[in-house]
C-alpha positions as CSV (number, residue, x, y, z in Angstrom):
1,M,0.1,-0.1,-0.1
2,G,2.8,2.6,0.9
3,Q,4.6,2.0,-3.1
4,V,1.0,2.7,-4.3
5,T,0.2,5.7,-2.0
6,F,4.0,7.1,-3.3
7,A,3.3,6.5,-6.5
8,L,0.2,8.8,-6.9
9,L,1.8,10.9,-4.8
10,L,4.2,11.9,-7.2
11,S,1.9,11.3,-10.4
12,M,-0.1,14.2,-8.0
13,V,3.2,16.4,-8.0
14,A,4.0,16.3,-10.9
15,A,0.2,16.8,-12.6
16,L,0.5,20.2,-11.0
17,P,0.4,23.4,-12.8
18,L,3.7,25.2,-12.5
19,A,1.6,28.6,-11.9
20,A,0.0,27.1,-9.0
21,A,2.5,27.4,-6.6
22,P,5.8,30.1,-6.1
23,S,8.7,27.6,-6.9
24,D,6.2,24.9,-8.6
25,A,6.1,23.9,-5.2
26,V,2.9,22.1,-3.0
27,L,2.3,21.8,0.3
28,I,1.3,18.2,1.5
29,E,-0.5,18.5,5.2
30,F,0.6,15.6,7.4
31,G,-2.0,15.6,9.7
32,S,-5.4,13.4,12.2
33,P,-8.9,14.2,13.0
34,Q,-8.5,13.7,16.1
35,C,-5.1,16.7,16.9
36,S,-6.5,19.7,17.8
37,P,-3.2,21.6,16.9
38,C,-4.1,20.2,13.2
39,R,-7.9,21.6,13.3
40,A,-6.5,24.5,14.4
41,M,-4.5,24.8,11.1
42,Q,-7.7,25.0,9.6
43,P,-8.5,28.2,8.4
44,V,-4.9,28.7,8.0
45,V,-4.3,25.5,5.2
46,R,-7.5,26.9,4.2
47,Q,-6.2,30.0,2.6
48,L,-3.6,29.1,0.9
49,E,-6.0,26.4,-1.0
50,D,-7.8,29.8,-2.1
51,A,-5.0,31.3,-3.2
52,G,-4.1,29.0,-6.1
53,V,-1.6,26.1,-3.9
54,P,-2.0,22.5,-4.3
55,V,-2.2,20.8,-0.6
56,R,-2.1,17.2,-0.5
57,H,-4.0,15.9,3.1
58,V,-2.5,13.3,4.5
59,D,-4.4,11.8,7.8
60,V,-1.4,9.4,9.6
61,G,-4.5,6.9,10.6
62,R,-5.5,5.7,7.4
63,E,-1.6,6.2,5.3
64,R,0.9,5.3,8.1
65,D,2.8,3.6,5.4
66,L,3.4,6.8,3.8
67,A,4.2,9.1,7.4
68,V,6.8,6.4,8.3
69,R,8.3,7.1,5.1
70,Y,8.9,10.2,5.2
71,G,9.3,10.5,9.3
72,V,6.6,11.8,10.3
73,R,7.3,11.7,14.1
74,R,3.9,14.3,15.0
75,T,1.3,16.1,14.0
76,P,1.0,19.1,11.9
77,T,3.8,18.3,9.8
78,Y,4.0,20.3,6.5
79,L,6.6,18.8,3.8
80,V,7.1,21.6,0.6
81,F,7.6,19.4,-2.6
82,S,9.1,20.9,-5.7
83,G,9.9,18.9,-9.0
84,G,9.1,15.8,-6.8
85,Q,11.5,15.9,-4.1
86,E,10.8,17.3,-0.1
87,Q,12.4,20.9,-0.4
88,A,11.4,22.1,3.1
89,R,9.7,20.8,6.1
90,L,7.6,22.7,9.8
91,V,6.2,20.7,12.6
92,G,3.5,21.7,14.2
93,V,1.2,25.4,14.4
94,Q,2.1,27.7,11.4
95,S,1.3,31.0,10.6
96,L,0.1,32.2,7.3
97,A,3.6,33.2,6.9
98,D,5.4,30.7,7.5
99,L,3.8,28.5,5.4
100,Q,3.9,30.6,2.6
101,A,7.7,31.5,3.3
102,A,8.7,27.7,3.0
103,L,6.7,27.7,-0.3
104,R,8.9,31.1,-1.4
105,R,12.0,29.6,-1.1
106,G,11.4,26.5,-2.5
107,T,14.3,24.5,-3.6
108,Q,16.6,26.8,-1.0
109,P,15.3,25.7,2.3
110,A,16.9,27.7,5.9
111,L,18.4,25.0,8.1
112,T,18.0,26.6,12.1
113,P,21.2,25.0,13.9
114,T,19.4,23.9,17.6
115,R,21.1,26.3,20.7
116,S,22.0,24.9,23.9
117,V,20.5,26.6,26.6
118,A,21.3,26.5,30.3
119,D,18.5,23.9,31.8
120,G,19.3,21.6,28.8
121,P,16.6,20.8,25.9
122,Q,13.8,19.7,28.2
123,S,12.7,22.9,30.0
124,V,12.1,24.1,26.7
125,P,8.9,23.8,25.1
126,P,9.0,22.2,21.6
127,Q,9.2,24.9,18.6
128,T,8.9,24.4,14.9
129,R,11.6,25.2,12.6
130,L,11.7,25.1,8.6
131,A,14.5,22.5,7.7
132,S,15.5,20.8,5.1
133,L,15.7,16.6,5.0
134,E,17.8,14.8,4.1
135,P,16.9,11.5,2.2
136,R,15.9,8.9,4.8
137,V,17.5,6.0,2.7
138,E,18.0,2.5,5.0
139,A,21.4,1.1,4.2
140,M,21.9,-2.5,3.6
141,P,24.4,-3.0,6.6
142,S,27.2,-4.9,6.5
143,V,28.0,-8.6,7.6
144,S,29.5,-7.7,11.1
145,T,27.2,-4.5,11.8
146,A,23.9,-6.5,10.8
147,D,25.1,-8.8,13.5
148,A,25.5,-5.6,16.1
149,I,21.9,-4.7,15.1
150,E,20.5,-8.1,16.2
151,R,22.0,-8.1,19.6
152,A,20.6,-5.0,20.3
153,R,17.1,-6.1,19.0
154,A,17.5,-9.2,21.2
155,A,18.5,-6.8,24.6
156,T,16.1,-4.2,24.1
157,V,12.6,-4.5,25.8
158,R,9.5,-2.1,26.8
159,L,8.1,-0.7,30.0
160,R,4.9,-0.2,31.5
161,V,5.3,1.7,34.6
162,F,2.3,2.5,36.1
163,D,0.4,5.2,38.6
164,D,-3.2,5.9,39.7
165,Q,-3.5,7.3,36.5
166,G,-2.9,4.4,34.1
167,Y,0.7,3.3,33.0
168,G,3.7,4.9,30.9
169,A,5.5,3.0,28.6
170,G,9.0,3.1,27.6
171,T,12.2,1.8,26.4
172,G,15.0,-0.3,28.2
173,T,18.5,-1.9,27.3
174,I,19.3,-5.5,29.4
175,I,23.2,-5.0,30.3
176,H,24.1,-7.5,32.6
177,Q,22.2,-10.9,34.4
178,H,23.9,-13.0,37.3
179,G,22.0,-16.4,37.4
180,P,18.0,-15.7,37.5
181,E,18.4,-11.8,37.5
182,A,19.4,-9.5,34.8
183,L,19.8,-5.8,35.0
184,V,17.6,-3.4,32.4
185,L,19.5,0.0,31.7
186,T,16.8,3.0,31.3
187,C,16.4,6.5,31.8
188,G,15.3,7.7,35.3
189,H,12.4,10.4,34.0
190,L,9.8,7.3,33.6
191,F,9.9,6.8,37.4
192,R,10.2,11.2,38.3
193,E,6.1,10.9,39.2
194,T,5.8,7.3,40.8
195,K,9.5,7.6,42.5
196,G,9.6,3.9,42.7
197,A,6.7,2.9,44.1
198,G,4.0,2.2,41.0
199,K,3.9,-1.6,39.0
200,I,6.8,-1.9,36.5
201,E,6.2,-4.7,33.8
202,V,8.7,-5.1,31.9
203,D,8.2,-7.2,27.7
204,V,11.2,-9.6,26.7
205,Y,11.3,-10.7,23.4
206,S,12.2,-14.4,21.7
207,Q,11.6,-15.5,18.6
208,G,9.4,-12.9,17.3
209,K,6.5,-14.0,21.1
210,T,6.7,-11.2,23.5
211,H,7.0,-12.4,27.5
212,T,6.3,-10.0,30.4
213,V,7.6,-10.3,33.9
214,L,7.5,-7.8,37.0
215,G,9.9,-5.3,37.4
216,Q,12.0,-4.0,40.0
217,L,13.2,-0.4,40.3
218,V,16.7,-0.4,42.0
219,D,18.7,3.0,41.7
220,Y,17.9,6.1,38.9
221,D,18.2,9.9,39.0
222,A,15.7,11.8,37.0
223,E,17.7,14.8,36.4
224,H,20.4,16.0,34.8
225,R,21.8,12.0,34.1
226,D,18.2,10.9,34.0
227,I,19.1,6.9,33.8
228,A,17.9,3.8,35.6
229,L,18.3,0.4,36.6
230,V,15.6,-1.7,37.0
231,A,15.7,-5.8,38.2
232,I,13.6,-8.6,36.4
233,R,14.0,-12.4,36.3
234,P,13.3,-13.3,32.3
235,T,11.2,-16.1,31.9
236,I,13.4,-16.6,28.6
237,P,17.2,-16.8,28.1
238,V,18.4,-14.2,27.4
239,Q,21.8,-12.1,26.2
240,P,22.7,-8.9,27.2
241,V,24.7,-6.4,25.7
242,A,27.8,-5.0,26.0
243,V,28.4,-0.9,27.4
244,L,31.2,1.7,25.7
245,A,34.6,0.7,27.5
246,H,36.0,3.8,29.4
247,E,38.9,4.4,27.0
248,D,36.5,3.9,23.7
249,V,35.5,7.2,22.7
250,V,32.4,8.5,20.4
251,R,32.9,10.9,18.0
252,T,30.7,14.0,16.1
253,G,29.5,12.3,12.9
254,D,29.5,8.2,14.0
255,S,27.1,6.2,12.5
256,V,24.9,4.9,15.3
257,F,21.1,3.2,15.5
258,S,18.8,3.3,18.6
259,F,15.7,1.0,19.2
260,G,13.2,1.9,20.8
261,C,9.0,1.4,20.8
262,D,7.6,3.9,19.5
263,R,4.4,4.8,22.2
264,G,4.0,1.9,23.0
265,A,5.1,-0.3,19.9
266,D,7.6,-3.8,19.5
267,P,11.2,-2.1,19.4
268,S,12.5,-0.7,15.9
269,R,15.5,0.3,14.5
270,R,16.8,4.2,13.7
271,D,20.0,5.0,12.2
272,T,21.2,8.0,12.6
273,R,24.6,9.5,13.2
274,I,26.1,11.4,16.2
275,T,25.7,15.6,15.9
276,G,27.2,16.8,19.4
277,V,29.2,15.5,22.4
278,N,28.5,17.2,25.7
279,K,26.1,19.8,24.1
280,Y,24.0,19.9,27.3
281,N,23.8,20.8,31.0
282,Q,27.5,22.0,30.9
283,H,26.9,23.6,33.8
284,V,26.9,20.3,36.1
285,N,28.9,18.9,33.7
286,A,27.1,16.2,32.3
287,S,27.5,14.0,29.9
288,N,25.1,13.3,26.5
289,F,25.2,12.8,22.8
290,E,22.9,14.1,19.5
291,I,21.7,12.1,16.9
292,A,20.1,13.5,14.1
293,G,15.9,13.1,13.6
294,A,13.9,13.5,17.0
295,P,12.9,10.8,18.5
296,I,9.0,9.9,19.2
297,D,6.9,8.8,22.0
298,G,7.5,5.7,23.9
299,R,11.3,5.5,22.9
300,S,12.2,7.2,26.1
301,G,14.8,4.8,27.5
302,G,16.1,3.1,24.7
303,G,19.6,2.3,23.6
304,L,21.4,4.1,21.1
305,F,24.6,1.7,20.0
306,D,27.9,1.7,18.0
307,Q,28.6,0.0,14.8
308,Q,29.6,-2.8,17.3
309,G,26.6,-3.1,19.7
310,R,27.5,-1.4,22.5
311,L,25.9,0.2,24.1
312,I,26.9,4.5,24.3
313,G,23.8,5.9,25.4
314,V,20.3,6.3,26.7
315,C,17.6,8.0,25.2
316,N,16.2,10.8,27.2
317,S,14.8,13.9,25.7
318,A,13.7,15.5,21.9
319,D,14.3,18.8,20.1
320,Y,12.2,19.4,17.7
321,K,12.9,22.3,16.7
322,G,16.6,21.5,15.6
323,D,14.9,17.5,14.5
324,V,17.3,16.2,17.4
325,G,17.3,13.7,19.7
326,I,19.0,13.9,23.1
327,Y,21.0,10.9,24.8
328,T,22.3,10.4,28.2
329,G,26.0,9.4,27.6
330,P,29.3,7.1,28.7
331,G,29.6,9.0,31.5
332,S,26.4,8.8,32.8
333,I,26.0,4.8,32.5
334,R,29.6,4.6,34.5
335,W,27.5,7.0,36.9
336,Q,24.9,4.6,37.0
337,L,26.9,0.9,36.8
338,D,29.6,2.4,40.2
339,R,26.2,2.9,42.5
340,V,25.7,-0.5,42.1
341,D,29.1,-1.9,42.2
342,L,29.5,-2.8,38.4
343,A,32.2,-0.8,37.2
344,Q,33.6,-3.9,35.5
345,L,31.1,-4.1,32.8
346,Y,33.1,-0.4,31.2
347,Q,36.2,-1.5,32.7
348,Q,37.2,-4.6,30.8
349,S,36.4,-6.1,27.3
350,P,33.8,-8.6,27.4
351,G,35.0,-12.1,28.1
352,G,37.1,-11.3,30.7
353,P,37.4,-12.5,33.7
354,N,35.1,-10.7,35.2
355,G,34.1,-8.4,32.9
356,G,31.3,-8.7,29.6
357,P,27.7,-8.4,30.3
358,N,27.4,-11.1,32.3
359,G,30.6,-11.1,34.5
360,G,30.0,-10.4,38.3
361,S,31.7,-8.0,40.7
362,S,32.7,-11.6,42.5
363,G,33.3,-13.6,39.2
364,D,30.6,-16.3,40.4
365,P,27.4,-16.3,37.7
366,R,25.3,-17.4,40.7
367,T,25.9,-13.9,42.6
368,Q,22.4,-12.2,42.9
369,F,21.0,-8.6,42.9
370,A,19.6,-8.7,46.1
371,S,19.6,-5.4,47.1
372,Q,17.2,-3.4,45.3
373,Q,16.4,0.5,46.0
374,T,12.1,2.3,46.1
375,P,13.8,5.3,46.1
376,A,12.7,8.8,46.1
377,Q,13.3,11.9,43.2
378,S,17.1,11.6,42.8
379,S,19.9,15.0,42.1
380,P,23.0,14.3,41.4
381,A,23.7,15.9,44.6
382,A,21.7,14.0,46.9
383,A,21.5,9.9,46.5
384,P,17.7,8.6,47.3
385,Q,15.7,7.4,49.8
386,T,16.3,3.7,49.5
387,R,14.7,-0.2,50.8
388,M,16.4,-3.6,50.8
389,A,14.4,-6.3,48.9
390,D,16.0,-9.9,48.0
391,L,14.6,-10.8,44.6
392,N,16.2,-14.2,46.0
393,A,12.3,-14.7,47.8
394,A,10.2,-14.4,44.8
395,S,10.0,-17.8,43.0
396,P,12.3,-18.1,40.2
397,P,12.2,-19.8,37.2
398,Q,12.4,-23.1,35.7
399,A,15.9,-23.4,34.7
400,S,16.2,-25.6,31.3
401,S,18.3,-28.2,32.5
402,G,16.4,-28.7,35.9
403,S,19.3,-27.9,38.3
404,P,18.3,-26.8,42.1
405,R,18.4,-23.1,42.9
406,V,21.7,-22.0,44.4
407,G,21.4,-19.0,47.2
408,P,23.1,-16.0,46.8
409,Q,26.9,-16.2,47.0
410,S,26.5,-12.5,47.7
411,I,23.8,-9.6,48.9
412,I,24.0,-6.2,48.2
413,V,22.6,-3.8,51.4
414,I,22.5,0.2,51.1
415,M,22.3,1.5,54.7
416,Q,21.6,4.8,55.4
417,E,23.1,6.4,58.1
418,G,23.4,9.9,58.9
419,G,21.7,11.1,55.9
420,E,24.1,9.2,54.1
421,N,24.3,6.0,52.0
422,R,26.8,3.6,52.9
423,M,26.8,0.3,50.1
424,V,28.1,-3.4,51.9
425,T,28.6,-6.4,50.0
426,V,28.4,-9.4,52.4
427,K,30.0,-12.6,50.4
428,Q,28.6,-16.4,51.5
429,P,25.5,-14.8,53.6
430,S,23.7,-16.8,56.2
431,P,20.9,-18.6,55.9
432,E,19.9,-16.5,59.4
433,L,20.5,-12.9,57.3
434,R,18.8,-14.4,54.5
435,S,15.5,-15.1,56.4
436,L,16.0,-12.2,58.0
437,L,15.7,-10.5,54.4
438,E,12.9,-12.0,53.5
439,R,10.5,-11.4,56.5
440,E,11.7,-7.8,56.1
441,L,10.3,-7.9,52.3
442,H,7.2,-8.8,53.1
443,R,6.3,-6.8,56.2
């Protein structure tokens, strides 16, 4: 249907009279009946039509393939075509003058650069702009890149964070596994409202099937770093991805790809490139990447990967004015891993004695994520409130080998004393201590 619709669109463009609009331009409007800004724009668009401007109206609900082909992420979006090619686009509510200017410019669109502000792009309401776009063509990946893509896809999960009003959807990436437990890295703002108190559901994908398990928030920061860890017990085999090693560097211009759950859909891939490194929130020395192409709702928390399939960033915001996405970077990932004593994930190469996504701090694959947190909203200057919990108290999934369950070889306890948090690792915990933790968990 998409190919047919596209062909019809180009036929319609080619058949329009040359004098119909300045610079032989045609306006394509992407909207929907449910979109209130689209309805507000109807009088403006009608003025253009009355003046002889050819306008093609696209309902994104009915012609989804066409919206996907042109990378339309918000409604309304206005594309200017000339000579059968896209020349400019404007996103959001526009004035009549802006649309007329876009039509006049035709083959010479102006690109407005993205600018950093003191509090980062999150605090700036999305604006609109006139922008030229490169063709969104997905190149055929090499064999090694294709393998990296499939590893990243398999490690991508969908999250639902519940509150009194329903739930918010996001994305995450499995980065580590200890026995029956695995760790998912995602963004912190998913938990800003619930502060970790709501139910968390995580969808894990395997062989075309979706497996839903419960998640438990381990730690998060919803402010400058915008990052979080969620523990799950997957009921199917999973393969975590590696995170970028400490010594490796990502540079502007590097080709990368992302995975995310657009509006709560199954994970999808977007190929892009790095357009900026550490451009935002430098008053707090934040780590972040800017990429070409603004992500849409549901991709929050999704992973950004290099061509080797290593996780380099976590999606946390979109700048629609600049049509760019902002991902928290390796510095924030390392900060989060340091807080749960998993620095070896970025300090050593995968496959080392304790390194790689499956390695444990003690080198023992039976080590469990026994201490979980239900933190209050945190900030870089203050550690979140915590509580102790023991995932070993829950029933583990049945192992395919039928081998008996082995108790935890170490338990990580985070204690709050005098307003400060102290992390203690108890190796070879006694049965009495495990019993005490289980009783506290079920109080």
